[in-house]
N, C-alpha and C positions, 0 to 999 in steps of 0.2 A: 365470562365467569362473573357471577353476582357476588359482590362484597357483602359482608355482614353489616347490618345497620343497627343503630341504637335510636330509640325513641327519646325525643327531647321536647321540651316546651319553651316557648319564648313569648314575650309580650309585644303586641303590635298595636300601634296607634289605631283607635276605633274608626277614625275617618279613612285611614289607609285600608284597613280591613274591609270596610264597606265598599270602597272603590274596587278592591280586588274581587270581592264577591260579584259586584255588578258587571265587571269586565271578564268574569270567568277565569281569573288568574289562579293557577295552581300554586297556592302559597307554599306548600311543602317543596315543590320543585324550585320555586324561586329562592327559597331559603337555602336549599342545597347549593344552587348556583352561587349565591352570595357568600356562603361560608367557604366554598371551594375557592372563590376568587380572593377572599380575605386570607386564607391559609397560603395560597400561592404568593401573594404580596408579602406576607410575613416571612416566608422562606427566602424570598429574594433579598429582603432587608437583612435577614440573619446572615445570609451568605456574604452580602456586601460588607457588613460589619466585621465578619470574621476575616475577610480579605484585608480590610483596612487595618486590623490589628496585626496581621501577619501576612504582608504582601509577598508574592512570589519573588524570588531572587535567582539570578543565574546560578546554575549548578553544574560544575565541571564534569560531574558523573555522566551527563548526557552528551558531552562533546563527541564521544566516539560512537554514539548510538547510530544504528542504521535505520533508514526510513523503511516503513512497511508499505507495500503496495507499489503502484506505478509511480514513477517520478516524472 
């Protein structure tokens, strides 16, 4: 399934842009990979911060729960 995309513009150092052109680097694909990695890192950090604010604690509700699947 193809996701909807949005066109965006960003500024790139001219020397880096020239190197990318010479090396046939697909700048759009490289930018997508970079933004994907940055978002993944930000989500991990947000999750870690949320856990530090409200860490899990033992909950007696689960004491009687049965395991699912093979034991």
